[in-house]
C-alpha positions as protocol buffer text, in pm:
chain_id: "A"
residue {
  index: 1
  type: MET
  ca { x: -27710 y: 2943 z: -16583 }
}
residue {
  index: 2
  type: LYS
  ca { x: -27795 y: 2664 z: -16338 }
}
residue {
  index: 3
  type: ASN
  ca { x: -27908 y: 2762 z: -15991 }
}
residue {
  index: 4
  type: LYS
  ca { x: -27675 y: 2674 z: -15709 }
}
residue {
  index: 5
  type: GLY
  ca { x: -27792 y: 2468 z: -15414 }
}
residue {
  index: 6
  type: SER
  ca { x: -27755 y: 2542 z: -15046 }
}
residue {
  index: 7
  type: LEU
  ca { x: -27572 y: 2425 z: -14736 }
}
residue {
  index: 8
  type: GLU
  ca { x: -27735 y: 2365 z: -14400 }
}
residue {
  index: 9
  type: VAL
  ca { x: -27521 y: 2270 z: -14100 }
}
residue {
  index: 10
  type: ILE
  ca { x: -27662 y: 2110 z: -13785 }
}
residue {
  index: 11
  type: TYR
  ca { x: -27418 y: 2089 z: -13497 }
}
residue {
  index: 12
  type: GLY
  ca { x: -27394 y: 2052 z: -13122 }
}
residue {
  index: 13
  type: SER
  ca { x: -27279 y: 1811 z: -12853 }
}
residue {
  index: 14
  type: MET
  ca { x: -27353 y: 1442 z: -12836 }
}
residue {
  index: 15
  type: PHE
  ca { x: -27713 y: 1363 z: -12742 }
}
residue {
  index: 16
  type: SER
  ca { x: -27838 y: 1701 z: -12871 }
}
residue {
  index: 17
  type: GLY
  ca { x: -28051 y: 1556 z: -13153 }
}
residue {
  index: 18
  type: LYS
  ca { x: -27829 y: 1629 z: -13456 }
}
residue {
  index: 19
  type: SER
  ca { x: -27896 y: 1300 z: -13635 }
}
residue {
  index: 20
  type: GLU
  ca { x: -28264 y: 1321 z: -13543 }
}
residue {
  index: 21
  type: GLU
  ca { x: -28288 y: 1668 z: -13702 }
}
residue {
  index: 22
  type: LEU
  ca { x: -28097 y: 1552 z: -14010 }
}
residue {
  index: 23
  type: ILE
  ca { x: -28336 y: 1258 z: -14051 }
}
residue {
  index: 24
  type: ARG
  ca { x: -28638 y: 1489 z: -14001 }
}
residue {
  index: 25
  type: ARG
  ca { x: -28520 y: 1722 z: -14279 }
}
residue {
  index: 26
  type: LEU
  ca { x: -28444 y: 1433 z: -14514 }
}
residue {
  index: 27
  type: ARG
  ca { x: -28788 y: 1276 z: -14449 }
}
residue {
  index: 28
  type: ARG
  ca { x: -28953 y: 1610 z: -14533 }
}
residue {
  index: 29
  type: SER
  ca { x: -28759 y: 1616 z: -14859 }
}
residue {
  index: 30
  type: GLU
  ca { x: -28885 y: 1266 z: -14938 }
}
residue {
  index: 31
  type: LEU
  ca { x: -29242 y: 1379 z: -14867 }
}
residue {
  index: 32
  type: ALA
  ca { x: -29183 y: 1663 z: -15114 }
}
residue {
  index: 33
  type: LYS
  ca { x: -29093 y: 1395 z: -15374 }
}
residue {
  index: 34
  type: GLN
  ca { x: -28728 y: 1499 z: -15385 }
}
residue {
  index: 35
  type: LYS
  ca { x: -28460 y: 1237 z: -15443 }
}
residue {
  index: 36
  type: ILE
  ca { x: -28222 y: 1212 z: -15150 }
}
residue {
  index: 37
  type: ALA
  ca { x: -27890 y: 1044 z: -15076 }
}
residue {
  index: 38
  type: THR
  ca { x: -27767 y: 998 z: -14720 }
}
residue {
  index: 39
  type: PHE
  ca { x: -27409 y: 933 z: -14613 }
}
residue {
  index: 40
  type: LYS
  ca { x: -27218 y: 877 z: -14294 }
}
residue {
  index: 41
  type: HIS
  ca { x: -26851 y: 824 z: -14221 }
}
residue {
  index: 42
  type: SER
  ca { x: -26743 y: 461 z: -14204 }
}
residue {
  index: 43
  type: LEU
  ca { x: -26603 y: 520 z: -13852 }
}
residue {
  index: 44
  type: ASP
  ca { x: -26961 y: 540 z: -13724 }
}
residue {
  index: 45
  type: ALA
  ca { x: -27047 y: 170 z: -13710 }
}
residue {
  index: 46
  type: ARG
  ca { x: -27194 y: 182 z: -13358 }
}
residue {
  index: 47
  type: LYS
  ca { x: -27526 y: 22 z: -13446 }
}
residue {
  index: 48
  type: THR
  ca { x: -27520 y: -47 z: -13819 }
}
residue {
  index: 49
  type: VAL
  ca { x: -27341 y: 62 z: -14134 }
}
residue {
  index: 50
  type: HIS
  ca { x: -27661 y: 75 z: -14340 }
}
residue {
  index: 51
  type: TYR
  ca { x: -27846 y: 352 z: -14156 }
}
residue {
  index: 52
  type: VAL
  ca { x: -27806 y: 684 z: -13985 }
}
residue {
  index: 53
  type: ILE
  ca { x: -27967 y: 613 z: -13647 }
}
residue {
  index: 54
  type: SER
  ca { x: -28041 y: 875 z: -13384 }
}
residue {
  index: 55
  type: HIS
  ca { x: -28008 y: 803 z: -13012 }
}
residue {
  index: 56
  type: ASN
  ca { x: -28389 y: 797 z: -12989 }
}
residue {
  index: 57
  type: GLY
  ca { x: -28409 y: 521 z: -13254 }
}
residue {
  index: 58
  type: THR
  ca { x: -28522 y: 706 z: -13567 }
}
residue {
  index: 59
  type: LYS
  ca { x: -28331 y: 595 z: -13873 }
}
residue {
  index: 60
  type: ILE
  ca { x: -28283 y: 643 z: -14245 }
}
residue {
  index: 61
  type: ASN
  ca { x: -28097 y: 439 z: -14507 }
}
residue {
  index: 62
  type: ALA
  ca { x: -27739 y: 554 z: -14557 }
}
residue {
  index: 63
  type: VAL
  ca { x: -27421 y: 471 z: -14743 }
}
residue {
  index: 64
  type: THR
  ca { x: -27091 y: 471 z: -14557 }
}
residue {
  index: 65
  type: ALA
  ca { x: -26790 y: 654 z: -14694 }
}
residue {
  index: 66
  type: ASN
  ca { x: -26426 y: 663 z: -14588 }
}
residue {
  index: 67
  type: GLU
  ca { x: -26345 y: 982 z: -14773 }
}
residue {
  index: 68
  type: ALA
  ca { x: -26524 y: 1276 z: -14929 }
}
residue {
  index: 69
  type: ALA
  ca { x: -26445 y: 1174 z: -15289 }
}
residue {
  index: 70
  type: GLN
  ca { x: -26669 y: 868 z: -15250 }
}
residue {
  index: 71
  type: ILE
  ca { x: -26967 y: 1094 z: -15187 }
}
residue {
  index: 72
  type: LEU
  ca { x: -26910 y: 1284 z: -15511 }
}
residue {
  index: 73
  type: GLU
  ca { x: -26889 y: 957 z: -15703 }
}
residue {
  index: 74
  type: LEU
  ca { x: -27220 y: 833 z: -15561 }
}
residue {
  index: 75
  type: VAL
  ca { x: -27433 y: 1146 z: -15600 }
}
residue {
  index: 76
  type: GLY
  ca { x: -27590 y: 1129 z: -15943 }
}
residue {
  index: 77
  type: PRO
  ca { x: -27755 y: 1415 z: -16132 }
}
residue {
  index: 78
  type: ASP
  ca { x: -28103 y: 1303 z: -16019 }
}
residue {
  index: 79
  type: ILE
  ca { x: -28022 y: 1351 z: -15648 }
}
residue {
  index: 80
  type: GLU
  ca { x: -28158 y: 1679 z: -15515 }
}
residue {
  index: 81
  type: VAL
  ca { x: -28079 y: 1657 z: -15141 }
}
residue {
  index: 82
  type: VAL
  ca { x: -27763 y: 1515 z: -14983 }
}
residue {
  index: 83
  type: GLY
  ca { x: -27748 y: 1438 z: -14612 }
}
residue {
  index: 84
  type: ILE
  ca { x: -27415 y: 1377 z: -14439 }
}
residue {
  index: 85
  type: ASP
  ca { x: -27404 y: 1261 z: -14077 }
}
residue {
  index: 86
  type: GLU
  ca { x: -27096 y: 1263 z: -13850 }
}
residue {
  index: 87
  type: VAL
  ca { x: -26931 y: 1511 z: -14088 }
}
residue {
  index: 88
  type: GLN
  ca { x: -26665 y: 1589 z: -13826 }
}
residue {
  index: 89
  type: PHE
  ca { x: -26496 y: 1253 z: -13901 }
}
residue {
  index: 90
  type: PHE
  ca { x: -26418 y: 1351 z: -14261 }
}
residue {
  index: 91
  type: ASP
  ca { x: -26095 y: 1530 z: -14338 }
}
residue {
  index: 92
  type: GLN
  ca { x: -26088 y: 1887 z: -14471 }
}
residue {
  index: 93
  type: GLN
  ca { x: -26156 y: 1762 z: -14827 }
}
residue {
  index: 94
  type: ILE
  ca { x: -26522 y: 1729 z: -14728 }
}
residue {
  index: 95
  type: ILE
  ca { x: -26546 y: 2109 z: -14748 }
}
residue {
  index: 96
  type: ASN
  ca { x: -26456 y: 2111 z: -15119 }
}
residue {
  index: 97
  type: THR
  ca { x: -26683 y: 1812 z: -15182 }
}
residue {
  index: 98
  type: ILE
  ca { x: -26979 y: 1985 z: -15020 }
}
residue {
  index: 99
  type: LEU
  ca { x: -26912 y: 2311 z: -15205 }
}
residue {
  index: 100
  type: GLU
  ca { x: -26895 y: 2120 z: -15534 }
}
residue {
  index: 101
  type: LEU
  ca { x: -27231 y: 1958 z: -15460 }
}
residue {
  index: 102
  type: VAL
  ca { x: -27381 y: 2297 z: -15373 }
}
residue {
  index: 103
  type: ASN
  ca { x: -27243 y: 2446 z: -15695 }
}
residue {
  index: 104
  type: LYS
  ca { x: -27412 y: 2159 z: -15884 }
}
residue {
  index: 105
  type: GLY
  ca { x: -27748 y: 2267 z: -15741 }
}
residue {
  index: 106
  type: LYS
  ca { x: -27775 y: 2020 z: -15453 }
}
residue {
  index: 107
  type: ARG
  ca { x: -27919 y: 2102 z: -15113 }
}
residue {
  index: 108
  type: VAL
  ca { x: -27662 y: 1964 z: -14869 }
}
residue {
  index: 109
  type: ILE
  ca { x: -27746 y: 1905 z: -14503 }
}
residue {
  index: 110
  type: ALA
  ca { x: -27443 y: 1824 z: -14287 }
}
residue {
  index: 111
  type: ALA
  ca { x: -27464 y: 1722 z: -13922 }
}
residue {
  index: 112
  type: GLY
  ca { x: -27186 y: 1672 z: -13670 }
}
residue {
  index: 113
  type: LEU
  ca { x: -27014 y: 1757 z: -13345 }
}
residue {
  index: 114
  type: ASP
  ca { x: -26893 y: 2116 z: -13327 }
}
residue {
  index: 115
  type: MET
  ca { x: -26640 y: 2039 z: -13051 }
}
residue {
  index: 116
  type: ASP
  ca { x: -26442 y: 1730 z: -12960 }
}
residue {
  index: 117
  type: PHE
  ca { x: -26435 y: 1590 z: -12605 }
}
residue {
  index: 118
  type: ARG
  ca { x: -26170 y: 1850 z: -12511 }
}
residue {
  index: 119
  type: GLY
  ca { x: -26396 y: 2143 z: -12599 }
}
residue {
  index: 120
  type: VAL
  ca { x: -26193 y: 2222 z: -12914 }
}
residue {
  index: 121
  type: PRO
  ca { x: -26362 y: 2297 z: -13251 }
}
residue {
  index: 122
  type: PHE
  ca { x: -26385 y: 1967 z: -13441 }
}
residue {
  index: 123
  type: GLY
  ca { x: -26261 y: 1904 z: -13794 }
}
residue {
  index: 124
  type: PRO
  ca { x: -26441 y: 2078 z: -14081 }
}
residue {
  index: 125
  type: ILE
  ca { x: -26741 y: 2198 z: -13877 }
}
residue {
  index: 126
  type: PRO
  ca { x: -26615 y: 2555 z: -13810 }
}
residue {
  index: 127
  type: THR
  ca { x: -26546 y: 2618 z: -14180 }
}
residue {
  index: 128
  type: LEU
  ca { x: -26869 y: 2454 z: -14295 }
}
residue {
  index: 129
  type: SER
  ca { x: -27064 y: 2664 z: -14044 }
}
residue {
  index: 130
  type: ALA
  ca { x: -26906 y: 2982 z: -14178 }
}
residue {
  index: 131
  type: LEU
  ca { x: -26992 y: 2884 z: -14538 }
}
residue {
  index: 132
  type: ALA
  ca { x: -27346 y: 2764 z: -14461 }
}
residue {
  index: 133
  type: ASP
  ca { x: -27669 y: 2926 z: -14573 }
}
residue {
  index: 134
  type: LYS
  ca { x: -27835 y: 2804 z: -14252 }
}
residue {
  index: 135
  type: VAL
  ca { x: -27683 y: 2691 z: -13922 }
}
residue {
  index: 136
  type: LEU
  ca { x: -27857 y: 2523 z: -13629 }
}
residue {
  index: 137
  type: LYS
  ca { x: -27678 y: 2469 z: -13298 }
}
residue {
  index: 138
  type: LEU
  ca { x: -27854 y: 2215 z: -13080 }
}
residue {
  index: 139
  type: HIS
  ca { x: -27805 y: 2161 z: -12708 }
}
residue {
  index: 140
  type: ALA
  ca { x: -27844 y: 1847 z: -12503 }
}
residue {
  index: 141
  type: ILE
  ca { x: -27938 y: 1828 z: -12135 }
}
residue {
  index: 142
  type: CYS
  ca { x: -27648 y: 1827 z: -11890 }
}
residue {
  index: 143
  type: SER
  ca { x: -27622 y: 1483 z: -11732 }
}
residue {
  index: 144
  type: VAL
  ca { x: -27504 y: 1642 z: -11404 }
}
residue {
  index: 145
  type: CYS
  ca { x: -27727 y: 1945 z: -11340 }
}
residue {
  index: 146
  type: GLY
  ca { x: -28001 y: 1938 z: -11607 }
}
residue {
  index: 147
  type: LYS
  ca { x: -27915 y: 2272 z: -11773 }
}
residue {
  index: 148
  type: ASP
  ca { x: -27854 y: 2317 z: -12146 }
}
residue {
  index: 149
  type: ALA
  ca { x: -27539 y: 2130 z: -12244 }
}
residue {
  index: 150
  type: GLN
  ca { x: -27305 y: 2229 z: -12526 }
}
residue {
  index: 151
  type: PHE
  ca { x: -27006 y: 2009 z: -12436 }
}
residue {
  index: 152
  type: THR
  ca { x: -26938 y: 1639 z: -12483 }
}
residue {
  index: 153
  type: GLN
  ca { x: -26767 y: 1490 z: -12177 }
}
residue {
  index: 154
  type: ARG
  ca { x: -26571 y: 1172 z: -12237 }
}
residue {
  index: 155
  type: ILE
  ca { x: -26567 y: 941 z: -11935 }
}
residue {
  index: 156
  type: ILE
  ca { x: -26297 y: 674 z: -11891 }
}
residue {
  index: 157
  type: ASN
  ca { x: -26334 y: 437 z: -11595 }
}
residue {
  index: 158
  type: GLY
  ca { x: -26571 y: 681 z: -11425 }
}
residue {
  index: 159
  type: THR
  ca { x: -26352 y: 991 z: -11457 }
}
residue {
  index: 160
  type: PRO
  ca { x: -26316 y: 1263 z: -11725 }
}
residue {
  index: 161
  type: ALA
  ca { x: -26071 y: 1185 z: -12003 }
}
residue {
  index: 162
  type: LYS
  ca { x: -25740 y: 1369 z: -12024 }
}
residue {
  index: 163
  type: PHE
  ca { x: -25684 y: 1645 z: -12279 }
}
residue {
  index: 164
  type: HIS
  ca { x: -25413 y: 1451 z: -12461 }
}
residue {
  index: 165
  type: ASP
  ca { x: -25615 y: 1127 z: -12498 }
}
residue {
  index: 166
  type: PRO
  ca { x: -25688 y: 1024 z: -12860 }
}
residue {
  index: 167
  type: ILE
  ca { x: -25941 y: 1255 z: -13024 }
}
residue {
  index: 168
  type: ILE
  ca { x: -26161 y: 982 z: -13174 }
}
residue {
  index: 169
  type: LEU
  ca { x: -26319 y: 712 z: -12961 }
}
residue {
  index: 170
  type: ILE
  ca { x: -26640 y: 576 z: -13110 }
}
residue {
  index: 171
  type: GLY
  ca { x: -26908 y: 524 z: -12849 }
}
residue {
  index: 172
  type: ALA
  ca { x: -27228 y: 649 z: -12693 }
}
residue {
  index: 173
  type: GLU
  ca { x: -27367 y: 656 z: -12338 }
}
residue {
  index: 174
  type: GLU
  ca { x: -27102 y: 411 z: -12217 }
}
residue {
  index: 175
  type: CYS
  ca { x: -26822 y: 666 z: -12261 }
}
residue {
  index: 176
  type: TYR
  ca { x: -26980 y: 1009 z: -12323 }
}
residue {
  index: 177
  type: GLN
  ca { x: -27206 y: 1251 z: -12139 }
}
residue {
  index: 178
  type: ALA
  ca { x: -27355 y: 1586 z: -12234 }
}
residue {
  index: 179
  type: ARG
  ca { x: -27236 y: 1862 z: -12000 }
}
residue {
  index: 180
  type: CYS
  ca { x: -27297 y: 2233 z: -11952 }
}
residue {
  index: 181
  type: ARG
  ca { x: -27003 y: 2472 z: -11919 }
}
residue {
  index: 182
  type: ASN
  ca { x: -27011 y: 2456 z: -11539 }
}
residue {
  index: 183
  type: CYS
  ca { x: -27008 y: 2076 z: -11524 }
}
residue {
  index: 184
  type: PHE
  ca { x: -26764 y: 2014 z: -11811 }
}
residue {
  index: 185
  type: GLU
  ca { x: -26422 y: 1898 z: -11688 }
}
residue {
  index: 186
  type: ILE
  ca { x: -26091 y: 1868 z: -11869 }
}
residue {
  index: 187
  type: ASP
  ca { x: -25740 y: 1862 z: -11723 }
}
residue {
  index: 188
  type: LEU
  ca { x: -25604 y: 2120 z: -11967 }
}
residue {
  index: 189
  type: HIS
  ca { x: -25791 y: 2369 z: -12184 }
}
residue {
  index: 190
  type: LEU
  ca { x: -25658 y: 2498 z: -12512 }
}
residue {
  index: 191
  type: ILE
  ca { x: -25677 y: 2875 z: -12548 }
}
residue {
  index: 192
  type: LEU
  ca { x: -25763 y: 2964 z: -12906 }
}
């Protein structure tokens, strides 16, 4: 019977170092002579489509994918470690894809936002976190007060975005800030 792999989930707000941690783990796997494959969602074309790039400039080669099925097609039997950045942009099918990879013996490391700009759990991250062997929640530094930040504040024309604005708006420092609970602002909060 073949050994199953594992799932590691790295999540937090924007600017918390998720991509940097993903890249660090993938580099360690390369140093251990393991074959890796790195993916990111095609929506994330902020700097380049050929790399996962952290906000501090570290990068690793990556393949873009529009949907989870593409990842399964591209991960051959020789690949031991699969990294997926911006996993929150994939639909719920990414959960089955990741579980299939884990069942095939792959170590899967998925990184993404745990909450959208409204402070609502984002896409597949809650389910992946529950299924994970290891979970790491990272915090940024609040851009207002300097405390630990767990929220991503979207800023439109200098003011916080409205709750009912579109969920996805690709950007970085020009339209997002890391905020702590006290400094996070939204016009309506969803009670879960």
